[in-house]
C-alpha positions as CSV (number, residue, x, y, z in Angstrom):
1,M,-11.4,15.8,-5.2
2,L,-11.3,19.5,-5.7
3,Q,-13.0,21.9,-3.8
4,V,-15.6,23.9,-6.0
5,A,-14.6,27.0,-4.0
6,E,-11.1,26.8,-4.6
7,I,-11.9,26.6,-8.7
8,R,-14.1,29.3,-8.2
9,D,-12.1,31.5,-6.9
10,H,-8.4,30.3,-8.3
11,K,-9.5,28.8,-11.9
12,E,-6.7,30.4,-13.6
13,K,-3.5,29.3,-11.0
14,M,-5.4,25.8,-11.2
15,I,-4.8,25.6,-15.0
16,A,-1.4,27.0,-14.9
17,A,-0.9,24.5,-12.2
18,L,-2.7,21.4,-13.8
19,A,-0.3,22.2,-17.2
20,K,2.2,20.7,-15.4
21,R,0.9,16.8,-15.3
22,G,0.0,18.1,-19.0
23,L,-2.8,18.6,-18.9
24,D,-5.2,21.5,-20.3
25,A,-8.2,21.6,-17.5
26,S,-9.7,24.9,-18.4
27,Q,-12.9,22.8,-20.5
28,M,-13.1,21.0,-16.9
29,L,-12.7,23.7,-15.0
30,E,-15.2,25.1,-16.9
31,E,-17.9,22.8,-17.2
32,V,-17.5,22.2,-12.9
33,L,-18.4,25.9,-12.8
34,Q,-21.1,25.4,-15.1
35,A,-22.4,22.4,-13.4
36,D,-22.3,24.0,-9.5
37,E,-24.2,27.1,-10.8
38,L,-27.1,24.6,-12.1
39,R,-27.2,23.0,-9.0
40,R,-27.2,26.3,-6.7
41,N,-30.0,27.5,-9.0
42,T,-32.0,24.6,-9.0
43,Q,-31.4,24.6,-5.2
44,A,-32.5,28.1,-5.1
45,N,-35.6,27.5,-6.8
46,L,-36.1,24.3,-4.9
47,D,-36.0,26.3,-1.9
48,E,-37.7,29.1,-2.6
49,T,-40.8,26.6,-3.9
50,L,-40.7,25.1,-0.7
51,A,-41.0,28.0,1.2
52,Q,-43.5,29.1,-0.5
53,S,-45.6,25.4,-0.4
54,N,-45.5,26.4,3.5
55,T,-46.5,30.1,3.6
56,F,-49.3,28.6,2.0
57,S,-50.2,25.4,4.2
58,K,-50.3,28.3,7.0
59,E,-52.5,30.0,5.2
60,I,-55.2,27.4,4.2
61,G,-55.3,26.4,7.8
62,I,-56.2,30.0,9.0
63,L,-58.7,30.0,5.8
64,F,-60.4,26.7,7.1
65,K,-60.8,28.2,10.6
66,N,-62.4,31.7,9.6
67,G,-64.8,29.3,7.0
68,E,-63.4,30.8,4.1
69,T,-63.5,27.3,2.1
70,Q,-63.6,28.2,-1.2
71,K,-60.1,30.5,-0.7
72,A,-58.3,27.3,1.0
73,N,-59.7,24.9,-1.5
74,I,-58.0,27.5,-4.3
75,L,-54.5,27.2,-2.1
76,K,-54.7,23.4,-1.7
77,E,-55.3,23.1,-5.3
78,K,-51.8,25.4,-5.8
79,T,-50.1,23.9,-2.4
80,G,-50.4,20.3,-4.7
81,Q,-49.0,22.1,-7.9
82,L,-46.0,23.4,-5.7
83,K,-45.3,19.9,-4.4
84,E,-44.9,18.3,-7.9
85,A,-42.7,21.2,-9.0
86,S,-41.0,20.6,-5.6
87,K,-40.4,16.6,-6.8
88,A,-39.3,17.4,-10.1
89,L,-36.8,20.2,-8.9
90,N,-35.5,18.1,-6.7
91,E,-34.7,15.2,-9.3
92,Q,-33.1,17.8,-11.1
93,L,-31.1,19.1,-8.3
94,N,-30.2,15.2,-7.5
95,E,-28.8,15.0,-11.5
96,A,-27.1,18.2,-11.0
97,S,-25.3,17.5,-7.8
98,E,-24.1,13.7,-9.6
99,K,-23.1,15.4,-12.7
100,L,-21.0,18.2,-10.8
101,Q,-19.9,15.1,-8.6
102,Q,-19.0,12.9,-11.6
103,I,-17.0,16.0,-13.1
104,L,-14.8,16.7,-10.0
105,Y,-14.4,12.6,-10.1
106,T,-11.9,13.4,-13.1
107,I,-9.9,16.1,-12.3
108,P,-6.7,14.9,-11.0
109,N,-4.9,16.9,-7.8
110,I,-3.3,20.1,-8.1
111,P,0.5,19.8,-8.1
112,H,2.5,21.3,-5.2
113,E,4.9,25.0,-6.8
114,L,7.7,22.4,-6.1
115,V,6.4,20.1,-8.5
116,P,8.6,20.2,-11.7
117,A,6.8,20.4,-14.7
118,G,7.4,17.3,-17.5
119,T,6.0,14.5,-19.5
120,D,7.6,10.9,-17.9
121,E,10.0,9.5,-15.4
122,N,12.7,11.0,-17.6
123,D,11.9,14.7,-16.1
124,N,12.0,14.0,-12.5
125,E,14.4,16.0,-10.4
126,E,17.0,13.6,-8.3
127,T,16.7,15.4,-4.9
128,F,19.2,12.9,-2.5
129,S,21.4,9.9,-3.1
130,E,23.7,7.8,-0.5
131,G,25.0,4.8,-0.9
132,A,27.9,3.5,-2.7
133,I,26.6,0.8,-5.3
134,P,28.9,-2.3,-4.7
135,V,30.9,-3.8,-7.4
136,L,29.8,-7.8,-7.6
137,A,32.2,-10.4,-8.2
138,E,32.0,-11.7,-11.7
139,G,29.4,-13.8,-12.8
140,S,27.0,-12.0,-10.6
141,I,23.0,-13.1,-11.5
142,P,19.7,-10.9,-11.3
143,H,17.6,-12.2,-8.4
144,W,15.0,-14.1,-10.6
145,E,18.3,-16.4,-11.2
146,L,19.7,-16.3,-7.4
147,A,15.9,-17.1,-6.5
148,K,16.0,-20.6,-8.6
149,K,19.8,-21.3,-7.6
150,Y,19.1,-21.3,-3.8
151,D,15.2,-22.5,-3.7
152,I,13.7,-19.9,-2.1
153,I,11.6,-18.4,-5.0
154,D,9.3,-20.5,-7.2
155,F,7.8,-18.1,-9.9
156,E,7.1,-21.6,-11.9
157,L,4.9,-22.8,-9.2
158,G,3.1,-19.5,-8.6
159,V,2.3,-19.9,-12.5
160,K,0.7,-23.3,-11.9
161,I,-1.4,-22.0,-8.6
162,T,-2.4,-19.1,-10.0
163,G,-0.6,-17.3,-13.1
164,A,2.1,-15.0,-13.8
165,G,2.9,-12.5,-10.9
166,F,1.9,-14.2,-8.0
167,P,5.0,-16.0,-6.9
168,V,5.5,-18.7,-4.0
169,Y,8.3,-17.8,-1.4
170,K,10.3,-20.7,0.3
171,G,12.1,-21.9,2.8
172,K,15.2,-19.0,4.0
173,G,13.0,-17.0,1.2
174,A,9.8,-17.3,3.4
175,R,11.8,-16.5,6.4
176,L,13.2,-13.4,4.7
177,Q,10.6,-11.9,3.7
178,R,8.7,-12.2,7.0
179,A,11.8,-10.9,8.6
180,L,11.5,-7.8,6.2
181,I,7.7,-7.3,7.2
182,A,8.6,-7.4,11.1
183,Y,11.5,-5.2,10.9
184,F,10.0,-2.6,9.0
185,L,6.5,-2.9,11.4
186,D,9.2,-2.1,14.2
187,K,10.7,0.9,12.9
188,N,7.2,2.6,12.2
189,T,5.6,1.7,15.5
190,A,9.0,2.6,17.2
191,A,8.4,6.0,15.2
192,G,4.8,6.8,17.1
193,Y,3.1,4.9,14.1
194,T,0.2,2.6,15.9
195,E,0.0,-0.9,13.9
196,Y,-3.7,-1.9,12.9
197,Q,-4.3,-4.9,10.8
198,V,-7.3,-4.0,8.0
199,P,-9.5,-6.0,5.4
200,H,-8.0,-6.9,2.1
201,L,-10.8,-6.2,0.2
202,V,-13.0,-2.8,0.0
203,N,-16.3,-1.8,-1.2
204,E,-16.8,1.0,-3.5
205,A,-17.3,4.0,-1.0
206,S,-13.3,3.5,0.6
207,G,-12.2,3.1,-3.3
208,F,-13.6,6.5,-4.0
209,G,-12.9,7.8,-0.7
210,T,-8.9,7.9,-1.4
211,G,-9.1,7.9,-5.2
212,Q,-8.2,4.6,-6.7
213,L,-12.2,5.0,-8.2
214,P,-12.8,6.1,-10.7
215,D,-9.3,6.7,-11.6
216,K,-7.6,3.3,-11.2
217,E,-11.0,1.0,-11.7
218,G,-9.1,-1.1,-14.5
219,Q,-6.1,-2.0,-12.1
220,M,-8.2,-3.0,-9.3
221,Y,-9.7,-6.8,-9.0
222,H,-13.2,-6.8,-8.5
223,A,-15.0,-9.4,-7.0
224,T,-18.4,-8.7,-9.3
225,E,-20.7,-11.0,-6.9
226,D,-20.5,-9.1,-3.8
227,D,-18.6,-5.7,-5.5
228,L,-15.5,-5.4,-3.5
229,Y,-12.0,-4.8,-4.6
230,L,-9.1,-6.2,-3.8
231,I,-7.2,-4.0,-2.2
232,P,-3.8,-2.1,-3.9
233,T,-1.9,-0.5,-1.0
234,A,-3.3,-0.3,2.9
235,E,-3.4,3.5,2.2
236,V,-6.7,2.4,0.9
237,P,-8.3,0.9,4.2
238,V,-6.6,2.3,6.4
239,T,-7.4,6.2,5.5
240,N,-10.8,4.7,5.1
241,M,-11.2,4.0,8.9
242,F,-11.9,7.6,9.2
243,R,-14.0,8.3,6.6
244,G,-16.9,10.9,7.5
245,D,-14.9,11.8,10.5
246,L,-15.4,15.2,12.4
247,L,-12.3,14.9,14.1
248,N,-10.7,17.6,17.4
249,E,-7.9,19.2,16.3
250,N,-6.0,18.1,19.5
251,D,-6.9,14.3,17.6
252,L,-3.8,15.6,15.1
253,P,-1.8,14.2,13.9
254,I,-3.0,10.5,13.7
255,T,-0.6,8.2,12.3
256,C,-0.9,4.6,11.4
257,T,0.7,1.9,10.0
258,G,0.2,-1.3,8.7
259,Y,1.3,-4.9,6.4
260,T,-1.1,-6.2,4.0
261,P,-0.5,-7.9,0.9
262,C,-1.8,-5.5,-2.5
263,F,-3.4,-7.1,-5.3
264,R,-3.2,-4.8,-8.8
265,R,-3.8,-6.4,-12.1
266,E,-1.3,-4.2,-14.0
267,A,-2.8,-4.4,-17.3
268,G,-0.7,-3.5,-20.1
269,S,2.5,-4.3,-18.1
270,Y,5.1,-6.3,-20.5
271,G,8.5,-6.9,-21.2
272,A,12.1,-7.6,-19.4
273,H,11.7,-4.4,-16.7
274,V,8.8,-6.8,-15.4
275,R,10.8,-9.9,-14.5
276,G,11.0,-11.5,-11.2
277,L,9.8,-9.3,-8.5
278,N,10.1,-6.3,-10.6
279,R,6.7,-6.2,-11.0
280,L,3.8,-8.7,-9.5
281,H,0.2,-8.7,-9.8
282,Q,0.2,-9.6,-5.6
283,F,2.9,-8.3,-3.4
284,D,3.9,-7.6,0.4
285,K,4.2,-3.6,1.6
286,V,4.2,-1.4,4.7
287,E,2.0,1.5,4.6
288,I,2.4,4.3,6.8
289,V,-0.6,7.0,6.7
290,R,-0.9,9.8,8.8
291,I,-3.6,12.1,9.1
292,E,-2.5,16.1,9.6
293,H,-3.3,19.8,10.3
294,P,-2.9,21.4,7.1
295,D,-0.2,23.9,8.6
296,K,1.7,20.4,9.3
297,S,1.3,18.2,6.5
298,Y,4.5,19.4,4.7
299,E,6.6,19.1,8.2
300,A,5.0,15.6,8.5
301,L,6.3,14.9,4.5
302,D,9.8,15.5,5.6
303,G,9.4,13.6,8.5
304,M,8.4,10.2,6.8
305,V,10.6,11.2,4.0
306,D,13.8,11.0,6.9
307,H,12.0,7.5,8.2
308,V,12.4,5.9,5.1
309,K,16.0,7.3,4.7
310,N,16.7,5.9,8.2
311,I,15.5,2.3,7.2
312,L,17.2,2.3,3.9
313,R,20.8,2.8,5.5
314,E,20.2,0.1,8.2
315,L,19.8,-2.1,5.2
316,K,23.0,-0.5,3.7
317,L,21.1,-0.4,0.1
318,P,22.3,2.3,-1.9
319,Y,19.4,4.7,-3.1
320,R,18.3,8.0,-4.4
321,I,15.0,10.0,-4.1
322,L,13.4,11.4,-6.6
323,R,10.8,14.6,-7.1
324,L,8.3,13.4,-9.4
325,C,7.2,15.6,-12.2
326,G,3.8,16.5,-13.1
327,G,4.0,13.9,-16.0
328,D,4.4,11.3,-13.8
329,L,2.9,12.5,-10.6
330,G,-0.2,10.2,-9.2
331,F,-3.5,11.4,-10.1
332,T,-4.4,11.8,-6.4
333,A,-1.2,13.5,-4.9
334,S,0.1,17.1,-4.5
335,I,4.0,16.0,-4.3
336,T,5.6,13.0,-4.3
337,Y,8.8,11.6,-3.5
338,D,10.1,8.1,-5.2
339,F,12.7,6.3,-3.0
340,E,14.9,3.6,-5.8
341,V,17.3,1.1,-4.4
342,F,20.2,0.5,-7.2
343,S,20.3,-2.7,-8.7
344,T,23.9,-4.1,-9.4
345,A,22.9,-6.8,-10.9
346,Q,20.5,-5.8,-13.1
347,D,22.5,-2.0,-13.7
348,R,18.8,0.0,-13.0
349,W,17.3,1.6,-10.5
350,L,14.3,0.0,-8.9
351,E,11.6,2.0,-7.1
352,I,10.8,0.7,-3.5
353,S,8.7,3.7,-2.0
354,S,6.6,6.8,-2.7
355,V,6.0,9.2,-0.2
356,S,3.4,11.3,-1.1
357,N,1.3,14.5,0.4
358,F,-2.7,14.7,-0.9
359,E,-3.4,17.6,1.0
360,T,-7.1,18.0,1.0
361,F,-7.9,15.9,-2.4
362,Q,-8.6,13.0,-0.4
363,T,-10.5,14.6,2.7
364,N,-12.6,16.4,0.6
365,R,-14.0,13.0,-0.9
366,L,-13.7,11.2,2.8
367,K,-15.4,14.0,4.2
368,L,-12.7,14.1,6.7
369,R,-12.7,17.0,9.0
370,F,-11.7,18.7,11.9
371,K,-12.6,21.1,14.3
372,D,-10.1,23.8,14.7
373,S,-9.3,26.0,18.0
374,D,-11.9,28.8,16.3
375,G,-14.8,25.9,16.2
376,K,-14.4,25.8,12.7
377,N,-14.8,22.8,10.4
378,R,-11.7,22.6,8.0
379,L,-10.7,19.8,5.8
380,A,-7.6,17.4,7.0
381,H,-4.9,16.5,5.0
382,T,-3.3,13.0,4.1
383,L,-0.3,11.8,3.5
384,N,1.2,8.2,3.2
385,G,4.2,6.4,2.3
386,S,5.7,2.7,1.6
387,S,7.6,1.8,4.5
388,L,8.5,-0.5,2.8
389,A,7.3,-2.4,-0.5
390,L,9.1,-5.9,-0.3
391,P,9.6,-7.2,-3.8
392,R,12.2,-4.7,-4.8
393,V,13.7,-4.5,-1.6
394,L,14.3,-8.2,-1.4
395,A,15.3,-7.9,-5.1
396,G,17.9,-5.1,-3.9
397,I,19.2,-7.3,-0.8
398,L,19.5,-10.8,-3.1
399,E,21.4,-9.2,-5.9
400,N,23.7,-6.7,-3.7
401,Y,24.2,-9.0,-1.2
402,Q,25.0,-12.1,-3.2
403,T,29.0,-13.5,-2.8
404,P,30.5,-16.5,-4.3
405,K,29.8,-18.3,-0.6
406,G,26.2,-17.3,-0.9
407,I,23.5,-14.4,-0.2
408,K,24.5,-12.3,3.3
409,I,21.7,-10.9,4.8
410,P,21.4,-7.0,6.3
411,E,22.9,-7.6,9.5
412,V,20.0,-5.6,11.2
413,L,17.6,-8.4,9.7
414,V,19.8,-11.1,11.1
415,P,17.8,-11.2,14.7
416,Y,14.7,-11.7,12.7
417,C,15.9,-14.2,10.4
418,G,17.7,-16.4,12.9
419,F,20.5,-17.2,9.9
420,D,23.0,-14.8,8.1
421,I,23.5,-16.4,4.8
422,I,21.5,-17.6,2.2
423,D,23.5,-20.9,0.6
């Protein structure tokens, strides 16, 4: 969530930055300032009314003590009127504050200066690529056909149990899935991230804290009876562990990792590009989250990008990195780097990780602050990244490692799997 003081001081600069998203934010930002002006004026009137009421209360006591009952009763009547006025003003203040909050919730984060302007994925910038695209044998097939051929993922069984987008992993497919989770967690903890196991459902406050609500409300599964949401990513519960905290500067950075299933309705997602593992309603992901000092968050972002690079190098999968343009940037992110693995059998790139810096956008919602060396309370920066999302990594392994004799297992995963080929 943007800070009102920043909007007041840098309104035109913010309008220009948000234009990178294809958004004319001039009206929204003006509404913020008007709502804040109303809130501040109401607060000032309330403070003045309460101060006058307190003054009268003191005078009433003195008047009664001095036997000036008539004057005291007149002031008592005025005090009663002031109390009624303060009650009305307090209600107006709550309404004004709520209106301001609701407007702020609808405004996305300000793109970083490195974010290119653009409308969609076609305007993203490739910043890095690595790995040779393998030449597959004639007759190579996409992962959903490989899954059926080797009986390792059953999409139809998932439809029977739940519906489309909920696959069942079987035999060596389940073992490979478990191996990837363990490998990703081991890589993250070796890099200094503390592992957490977190709830898979969150309350509304957590959804608002990290920005999924109200922006992604229609994309989240909602257990209405208990008013809980199934998590779309571990980022939500992990980051919310620190909601409302006041940290010390020497507590930073805080680095976390965790594995969770993720649940996304993906409403409106249809077509050939969602076949097989390409887009699911339930999938597994290992996440990394950092809470950083504002002066060090972009150094941390570079480190997270290098960390994911190293994992993909060990898996020996061809990949590229894209800096997302404003039109493709997520609501909460200031800057995002997407990693994509090339699927040789599908002849297309598959997104397998997003690494983002949210700067103070989430921490302002979360009221997550730290006390700096001067004793001043400041908002921290939050960052997160997929390290990694399993479905498309698995799809890339199945397709790029297929041979006429079976699917080879990347060397780094063999100790985790206990086998070196699916045949």
